[in-house]
Backbone as CSV, one residue per row, in Angstrom:
resi,resn,N_x,N_y,N_z,CA_x,CA_y,CA_z,C_x,C_y,C_z
1,MET,-20.544,236.971,88.704,-19.765,239.119,89.390,-18.967,238.158,89.403
2,GLU,-18.146,238.776,88.235,-16.509,239.242,88.245,-16.200,239.335,89.393
3,MET,-15.305,239.264,90.106,-13.957,239.540,90.927,-13.184,240.014,90.611
4,VAL,-12.525,240.743,90.838,-11.281,241.706,90.940,-10.785,241.483,92.440
5,ASP,-9.322,240.637,92.642,-8.404,241.547,93.089,-8.507,242.165,93.831
6,VAL,-8.118,243.182,95.126,-7.486,244.258,94.843,-6.597,244.712,96.596
7,THR,-6.288,245.256,96.346,-4.633,245.315,98.049,-5.701,246.679,99.043
8,SER,-5.493,244.963,99.581,-5.502,245.919,100.667,-4.519,244.688,101.932
9,SER,-4.981,245.310,102.611,-4.981,244.282,104.124,-6.216,242.835,105.165
10,GLN,-6.870,243.726,104.537,-9.008,242.939,105.127,-9.019,241.457,103.642
11,LEU,-9.932,242.801,102.390,-9.807,242.862,101.847,-9.015,242.007,100.483
12,ALA,-9.568,240.549,100.233,-9.323,240.268,98.252,-9.164,240.472,97.700
13,GLN,-10.461,240.224,96.891,-11.438,240.269,96.435,-12.495,241.028,95.993
14,VAL,-13.208,242.090,95.511,-14.258,243.116,94.995,-14.724,243.094,94.176
15,GLY,-16.384,242.109,94.205,-17.225,241.992,93.263,-18.455,243.102,92.983
16,TYR,-18.945,243.405,91.714,-19.982,244.760,92.316,-21.458,243.738,90.638
17,ASP,-22.207,243.784,90.794,-23.256,244.045,90.119,-24.171,244.592,89.546
18,PRO,-24.128,246.054,89.064,-24.788,246.725,89.144,-26.450,247.297,88.105
19,ALA,-26.936,246.079,88.236,-28.814,245.541,88.179,-29.270,245.572,88.897
20,THR,-28.492,245.242,90.410,-28.433,244.362,90.722,-28.312,245.228,93.212
21,CYS,-27.306,245.825,92.033,-26.983,246.763,93.523,-26.057,246.241,94.777
22,VAL,-25.319,244.613,94.004,-24.864,243.687,95.436,-23.513,244.310,95.143
23,LEU,-22.858,244.263,96.755,-21.536,244.181,96.048,-21.063,243.389,96.769
24,ALA,-20.276,242.164,96.158,-19.331,241.425,96.521,-18.068,241.182,96.454
25,VAL,-17.839,240.922,98.814,-16.557,241.022,99.389,-16.151,239.898,99.731
26,ARG,-15.080,239.406,98.653,-13.751,238.276,99.653,-13.262,238.949,100.385
27,PHE,-13.147,238.493,102.001,-12.237,238.856,103.155,-10.806,237.590,102.960
28,ARG,-9.185,238.325,103.233,-8.367,237.376,103.139,-8.633,235.890,103.837
29,SER,-9.541,235.813,105.011,-9.349,234.959,105.628,-10.202,233.859,105.189
30,GLY,-10.934,234.473,103.478,-11.572,234.088,102.689,-13.046,233.365,103.073
31,GLY,-13.628,234.256,103.439,-14.972,233.872,103.269,-15.639,235.336,102.843
32,LEU,-16.946,235.281,102.037,-17.428,235.396,100.716,-19.467,236.617,100.958
33,TYR,-18.653,237.560,101.094,-20.231,237.884,101.430,-20.607,238.752,100.502
34,HIS,-22.222,239.110,100.052,-22.982,239.610,99.253,-23.324,241.095,100.111
35,TYR,-22.695,242.105,99.791,-23.949,243.030,100.518,-25.265,243.691,99.800
36,ARG,-25.902,244.398,100.061,-27.308,244.717,98.756,-27.565,245.374,99.534
37,ASN,-27.630,246.282,98.173,-28.326,248.285,98.741,-27.060,248.666,98.187
38,VAL,-25.755,248.967,97.138,-25.381,249.161,97.969,-24.590,250.512,96.942
39,PRO,-25.180,251.872,96.266,-25.350,252.243,94.920,-23.631,252.359,94.155
40,PRO,-23.961,252.464,93.072,-22.771,252.945,92.054,-21.684,253.624,93.239
41,GLU,-22.524,254.826,93.241,-20.921,255.647,93.932,-19.962,255.355,95.144
42,LYS,-20.562,254.256,95.619,-20.766,253.504,96.379,-18.828,252.651,96.258
43,HIS,-19.519,252.232,95.350,-18.514,250.859,95.017,-17.325,251.242,94.326
44,ALA,-17.305,253.549,94.180,-16.388,253.229,92.762,-15.703,254.078,93.687
45,VAL,-16.353,254.338,94.811,-15.586,255.126,95.735,-14.888,254.215,97.019
46,LEU,-15.203,253.376,97.230,-14.019,252.123,97.608,-14.025,251.377,96.562
47,MET,-13.757,251.237,96.076,-12.561,250.798,94.494,-11.254,252.155,94.839
48,GLY,-11.754,253.596,94.362,-10.957,253.934,94.636,-9.866,255.251,96.315
49,SER,-10.531,254.238,96.683,-9.992,255.041,98.223,-9.077,254.665,98.149
50,ASP,-8.330,255.326,99.025,-6.597,254.501,99.902,-6.398,253.161,100.505
51,SER,-8.348,253.918,101.190,-8.103,253.184,102.879,-8.514,251.686,102.097
52,MET,-9.112,250.907,101.081,-11.503,250.274,101.010,-10.892,249.543,102.482
53,GLY,-10.137,249.034,103.055,-11.013,248.411,104.455,-12.022,249.029,105.314
54,SER,-10.746,250.576,105.769,-11.079,251.494,106.068,-12.837,251.881,105.931
55,TYR,-13.374,252.244,104.405,-14.106,252.794,103.909,-15.206,251.396,103.714
56,PHE,-14.709,250.769,103.616,-15.176,248.564,104.017,-15.739,248.992,104.960
57,HIS,-15.668,249.391,105.714,-16.267,249.195,107.936,-17.432,250.003,107.993
58,ARG,-16.231,251.088,107.039,-17.621,252.415,107.956,-18.845,252.852,106.926
59,HIS,-18.544,252.801,105.528,-19.288,253.161,104.684,-20.908,252.786,104.127
60,ILE,-20.140,251.211,104.685,-20.616,249.308,103.972,-21.389,248.361,105.096
61,ARG,-20.004,247.662,105.131,-20.905,246.931,106.713,-22.033,247.078,107.356
62,ALA,-21.545,248.561,108.342,-21.718,249.429,109.084,-23.597,249.373,108.572
63,LEU,-23.668,249.698,107.546,-25.031,250.740,106.989,-26.250,248.798,106.224
64,HIS,-25.342,247.951,105.686,-25.845,247.437,104.467,-25.991,246.427,105.350
65,GLU,-27.649,245.740,104.752,-27.625,244.406,105.246,-26.547,243.226,103.834
66,SER,-26.554,241.824,105.209,-24.892,241.449,104.565,-25.583,239.758,103.634
67,GLU,-25.313,238.435,103.352,-25.457,237.096,103.046,-24.453,236.603,103.595
68,ARG,-24.096,235.853,104.364,-23.144,235.182,103.741,-22.543,234.702,102.907
69,ILE,-21.539,234.217,102.013,-21.736,233.084,100.726,-20.921,231.321,100.886
70,GLN,-19.985,232.274,101.818,-19.029,230.636,101.554,-18.222,230.903,103.291
71,GLU,-17.870,230.519,103.578,-17.325,230.496,104.985,-15.961,230.632,104.799
72,PRO,-15.444,231.512,105.416,-13.714,232.212,105.441,-13.465,230.348,105.823
73,ALA,-11.468,230.386,105.742,-10.674,229.569,105.005,-10.276,227.840,106.439
74,VAL,-10.715,227.413,106.198,-9.713,225.991,107.075,-8.460,226.307,107.160
75,PRO,-7.761,226.613,108.337,-5.980,226.934,107.872,-6.004,224.533,107.758
76,GLY,-4.904,224.872,106.229,-4.969,223.651,105.974,-6.171,222.772,105.082
77,ALA,-6.829,223.120,105.536,-8.181,222.833,104.188,-8.028,223.195,102.409
78,ALA,-8.426,222.512,101.211,-7.671,223.209,100.330,-8.889,224.103,100.044
79,SER,-8.887,225.437,99.470,-9.743,225.802,98.786,-9.969,226.147,97.810
80,PRO,-11.876,226.228,97.400,-12.884,226.077,97.077,-12.197,226.279,95.639
81,THR,-11.520,227.475,95.369,-10.644,227.066,93.571,-9.621,226.404,93.603
82,THR,-9.111,225.935,94.553,-7.606,224.350,94.153,-8.148,223.631,93.711
83,LYS,-7.323,222.585,93.524,-7.695,220.703,93.069,-6.660,220.656,94.671
84,GLU,-6.431,219.360,95.433,-5.675,218.598,96.118,-5.605,218.104,95.426
85,GLN,-4.133,218.171,95.895,-2.526,217.100,94.983,-2.539,216.460,95.066
86,PRO,-2.497,214.863,94.713,-2.643,213.701,95.058,-0.902,213.453,95.893
């Protein structure tokens, strides 16, 4: 699923798979979660929202089952998408 960088104090990236209605959210902390049964309309409203974090917490996080895909980043640890320098 393609992830898109977003402007939000809480969310870093958002992805959506319309075939499965799964919304992927990567938080600024580094944690990645999948939210199930999110209709395309909610994804569209989220992406156009003035406050993505507020909309997400009120209309998605509170109402949709989630699965943690990746743990939040540990301070000082290498990111899973970056290589450590020798």
